[in-house]
C-alpha positions in Angstrom: -10.2 -4.3 -6.2 -6.9 -5.4 -4.7 -4.3 -2.9 -3.3 -1.1 -4.0 -1.7 1.3 -1.7 0.2 5.1 -2.0 -0.3 6.7 -4.5 2.0 7.9 -2.8 5.2 10.8 -4.1 7.3 10.3 -3.6 11.0 13.1 -4.0 13.6 10.9 -6.3 15.8 10.2 -10.0 16.0 7.2 -11.5 14.3 5.7 -12.1 17.7 6.2 -8.4 18.8 4.6 -7.1 15.6 1.8 -9.6 15.8 1.0 -8.7 19.4 1.1 -5.0 18.5 -1.4 -5.5 15.6 -3.8 -7.8 17.5 -4.2 -5.1 20.2 -6.6 -3.0 18.1 -6.1 0.2 20.1 -2.6 0.3 18.6 -4.2 1.1 15.2 -4.7 4.6 16.4 -0.9 5.1 16.2 -0.9 3.9 12.6 -3.7 6.2 11.3 -3.0 9.2 9.1 -2.6 12.7 10.6 -6.0 13.7 9.3 -7.8 11.2 11.7 -11.0 12.8 13.0 -12.2 10.0 15.3 -10.8 6.7 16.7 -12.6 4.5 19.2 -12.2 0.9 20.3 -15.7 -0.5 20.5 -14.8 -4.1 21.7 -11.7 -6.2 21.8 -12.5 -7.2 18.2 -13.9 -3.9 16.7 -12.8 -0.3 16.3 -14.2 2.7 14.6 -12.3 5.4 12.8 -13.0 8.4 10.6 -10.7 10.6 8.5 -11.6 14.2 8.1 -14.3 14.6 5.4 -15.0 10.8 5.3 -17.7 8.6 6.8 -17.0 6.5 9.9 -15.7 3.0 9.2 -16.0 0.1 11.7 -13.4 -2.6 11.3 -13.7 -5.9 13.1 -11.3 -8.9 13.5 -12.3 -11.5 10.9 -9.4 -14.0 11.4 -5.9 -14.3 12.6 -3.1 -16.8 12.4 -0.6 -16.6 15.3 2.5 -14.6 14.4 1.6 -14.7 10.7 -1.5 -12.9 9.7 -4.3 -10.6 10.9 -7.4 -10.0 8.8 -9.8 -7.1 9.6 -13.0 -6.5 7.7 -15.7 -3.9 7.4 -18.5 -4.5 9.9 -21.0 -3.2 7.4 -22.3 -5.2 4.5 -22.6 -1.9 2.5 -18.9 -1.7 1.7 -17.5 -5.2 2.0 -13.7 -5.2 2.2 -10.8 -6.7 4.2 -7.6 -5.3 5.4 -4.9 -8.0 5.8 -1.5 -7.8 7.5 0.9 -10.6 6.5 4.0 -11.0 8.6 7.2 -12.8 7.6 10.2 -13.2 9.8 13.4 -12.2 8.0 15.8 -12.6 10.9 15.9 -13.0 14.6 14.7 -9.4 15.2 13.3 -8.3 11.9 9.9 -8.8 10.4 8.6 -7.9 6.9 5.0 -6.8 6.8 2.7 -6.4 3.8 -0.7 -4.8 4.1 -3.3 -5.5 1.5 -6.8 -4.3 0.9 -9.4 -6.3 -0.9 -13.0 -5.4 -1.7 -15.8 -5.9 -4.2 -16.9 -2.5 -5.7 -18.5 -1.4 -8.9 -16.2 0.2 -11.3 -17.4 3.8 -10.5 -16.9 3.3 -6.8 -13.5 1.6 -7.4 -12.3 4.5 -9.5 -13.3 7.0 -6.8 -11.7 5.2 -3.8 -8.6 3.7 -5.4 -6.3 6.7 -4.8 -7.5 7.5 -1.2 -7.3 3.8 -0.2 -3.8 3.5 -1.7 -2.7 6.6 0.2 -4.3 5.2 3.4 -2.6 1.8 3.0 0.8 3.5 2.4 0.4 5.7 5.5 -0.5 2.6 7.7 2.6 0.8 6.3 4.9 3.8 6.9 3.6 4.3 10.4 4.0 0.6 11.2 7.7 1.0 10.3 7.9 3.6 13.1 6.5 1.6 16.0 8.6 1.4 19.1 
């Protein structure tokens, strides 16, 4: 399953957006309002839970300076990645696209597609509001 958020233009340089995203504690600012728990576990891992949902641990899988950050599930039970692709579109503007990719059976995919799409859109919208 692949879900991509709409591109979001942010009034910051690629470097500023990249530095914001690579500091994982900043993801708390991007989370939906129904966040129940958020905890940075290490410099490369954080845990979050939305109300009524199980806890998810994300860890840094890879990064390309000022271009991309890839986070993935720390658990093998639900293998997926969350990728932020950054593209400079001016001296002080950056276009960010968030994408979710995971291998799920068709029943699971059907159940999580809508909540994951909403989650991705919220992350993207909130990213547009960073100061």
